[in-house]
C-alpha angles and dihedrals in degrees: 000000000000092000091053092047091049093047092046093049091049092048096049091045087077103064094167090065095050122108130186092274088054091062093050093045093048088052092053092047092050089049089052088053090052094247102135097170093054090045091054093046091056092048089051090054089054098047103031120111105283090022126125099273127070123226088266089055093249116146108253101202100063114024114251109008125154105181097077094056090044092051088049091053089047089053089054090052090049091051092051093047104034107030111075103179 
């Protein structure tokens, strides 16, 4: 738990290196840690206007790419199952 938190905090401390998948993965990791507010915040960064996903949920950074929207949906599932706040 502490190792995951430390690694996650280090990783997200470098915003210039983050891609769309990074936002979805950070959301999933925060959900696994039981931090629902942080998980939701990272999903909002991904899907907000000007974020990494288009309105059709296609990944904007690399043409047609399905894994980022799928990881984002998995993160929502994890929040519903794991976060009990």
